[in-house]
Phi, psi and omega in degrees: 000130182285130178274156179091195183275143176287161176304142186302322186283348181257357183286120182213118181241130180230153178078185181084184182281131183291146177279123182273332183203137178239128178270100184299325180293321178293322177297316178296322177297322177296324177296320178297317178297319178294323176300317179295319178296318178298320179296319179292322178296318179293323176296318178296322177298316179297321179294322177297315179296323177295319179293321178296319178297321179295320178296315179294326177295324179291333180279314188263348177227076186291159176290122182296340181268001179238179178295142182295142180266356182275150177277083182255161178303135180089353180273139181300152184297326183294329177291323177294321178295321178297321178295321179295318179297321178297320179295320178297316179297321179296321179296318178296321177296321176301315181296316179297318178298320179295319179295316178298320179297321178295317178296321178296320178295321177297316179297321178298316179296318179297317179298320180297319179293320179296319177296320178296317179296318179299318178297319178295319178297317179299315181296318179296316179296317180297316179296317179297320179294320180294317179295312180296316179298319178296318179296317178297318180298317180296314180297316179295324177297318177298318177297323179295320178297314179299316180295319180295318178292324179291337182281344183299317177299323179298316180294324179295316179296319179296323179297317178296318180297321178296321180295319178294319179297322180293328180281336181287143179279139177267156183286346176078003180288139183292146177286137181290151175296141182266121178266150179291128178292149177294134183285131176286151178296118183289151176292154180294141176291161181297144182268353179212145180288160175289128183240353182237149178291142180224154176106343175061226185296327179300321177296318179296320178297316181295321178301326181283322186267346183304318180296345181263000185295328179292323176295321179297317179295316180299318179294315178299317180296320179297320178296316178295319181297326182294335180268000184251120177289159176298136181239174179292333175295321177296317180295319178298316180296323178294323179290318186277326187246353180114156183301324182298326181294328181292333184250003182300121185295325180294315180296315180290322177296319177297324178296322177297313178294323180298322178297320180295314181294319179298328178290336181271341181259150177289155177298142180202166174227153180284144176230133182256131182242118178285125183266145173253175181298332180287343179276352182270147177272082182120183182291161177298137181306143182297333183273358188296338181243023177230140176298148178297315175082325183224159177296319181298318180292322178297318178294319179297320178295323177300316179291334177298339184281351173290142179304326181273357180093180187276340187084359178281134185300136176062027178235107183288156175291161181285346179075026181266158176295164175299147179076040182244138171240166183231146177236120180255128173263119184245122178258130185261170184298332180272007178091353179281163183233139171231169183231144176236125178253126180254119187236112179284183186256199185297134182238341177225158175287297172223137183214140175274354183236327183257113183285354177277069185221182184294332178298319177292321176306312182293319178299318179295314181293336176276002182059037177253172176298133180234142184302319183294320179295319175299320180296324178299315179298315180297318181294319177297317178297318180293327180284344177096024179293126180279156183296340182258010182257124185293150181237129173258125183258119183238126183212153175244131176059241177307319180298325177291323176298316179298319179298315179294321180295319179293319179296329179275353184273117176300326180296318179292317181295335177290334181263328182220115177295130182275118180270344180172164180224134175229124178230152175223125178067038185233137174278105189238004189293337183276355183260131182266089176287129186294155177297151182092348180259112179293130182225131178237124179244126180251126185223153172235136187298324184276000176272123186294324191299318183300337186267000183284000170274002177074013181235142170278172180299325180290342180262354181282168179297138177218108181231181177300325184264346189241118185235132176247127178255118181233159182207142171265108188297327183296335180273359183286149175278351181274122180297335177296318179291321179297320176296318180295332181297335180265010182222123179299318183292317179291321179295332182267350184290153183298320179304323180292319178294325178292326175293323176296316178297317180297319179297320179293321180288323178293334181290345181077018180301127186288329179293316179295316180297322181294313184287323178293324177298318179294321179291318186287343173295332177268334180282337182259154180188186181275330177203166183204161175218131182249134175242141181250139182227124173273140182245132182229156168261131181229167178299138184287357178251131354286167184292344182218130177235124179224109183226082183293145178278174183288345180148169181301133177080356184247001180162181183265139178252121175270114187282333178135173177244168179268124178285120185286127176288164180304135177079359181222083187288353185256010176127177182294145180290141178265337187249000000 
């Protein structure tokens, strides 16, 4: 039986249990280890040969100042025996060196084969992913075309209804001031993290298809875009953001869906309501009068604004009504002031009163005016943000899209200098955040929301100022992450994104450390004050409602609504 590896061209294995998955990175890592082992074996072989040479040198080239080591006439017998023993030892060292050299050569060949196998596996996986991704894109594109064509009758009927509504006379009665609803007591957050996989086969299916969700979105968007003619909004976007933005299929596809949803909802404008401590369900949050200080704390506070809380263990909800954002005024040691806006994500599917819904998601992805973005501007003005004071925009999901859209908006930047952007679980690749603005995006591969921009992490923007931290949860050694990989909601939840951010910071990555350091200089300070604002959709008539309350702590202050300009019933344009 031949020892060692068989010739590469004769290796043929049949039968047995089929391999379901090969980790190409692990195979390549094994090749690296074998290379190192081969190098050490060859070094040991060289040392053996060197030692054998030294022994033979001592036998045949004796030290002239010592007794001769050669078996010469007149030399005692014991010296000749010692010389023989040295020769024997040298021969054994030669043999050991040859064996080590053979083992080293075998390890080198094995490493070479493993590297070749890893490359073949990578190529096969890449080809399979490209083929599968292409098929998914084509199928989704066909579905998008069907959906776009089917939406045309809905838009036509809505257009006729709008014309009839415009011709009908209104009674002219003033719209009542909107009071902030009393916040319901939020449920307690979980007291322990999820540690076991749940969902069974459905979870396994999602883990398998999650990497293809961006291709599916891209195909659907392309199909919808193909049924949508160029509009003046596309031309405006092309002028302001560049020609590519005017033709971007995701943006145009979102605009098509946004038109359909807008036709189904009544006309409304956003209204911002300043909340007092009496409007909260419970005491004022403990962090409300302390600077966030870190990116992780700012994201956690954003999640606290959900009525049900953040889901972070031992962290209570802020007790605010649904549809609430927060504005933090941060005073620094040198006397300067910065602002932090905390914007939570989607809370309803579609709502005529709460703008944190899918309609706003679509408006944002279409680069159109969105109620939440208008509300952020109103809240900053109400809080007293000066035009020269930087603003850090922090958002989760929908809130992150709004943060990126505001940072990319020349109109917003003209009123408030953007000091930084932090997003978690948000599709932000279509927004051109200007250079000089530090931006950190936290994403998880198995979370669907991040992929609705039709781009994978590798296709998103990556600049000196813009850093994306991504993670494949299924590859994590933490069972909590593996469980989250099989659930869209868990993968998208803030605790999972915070674990991704923590892993990136523990790794010592200089890009992550650089951008978080720049952001945290604005998030930290000597003192801070947080104000909470509820955002509502109200009837656009009359165009302005102003009903100030009696004072802090004594009632609710309605700050006003946005008067819709001609041709734009949802508020002032951001772009």
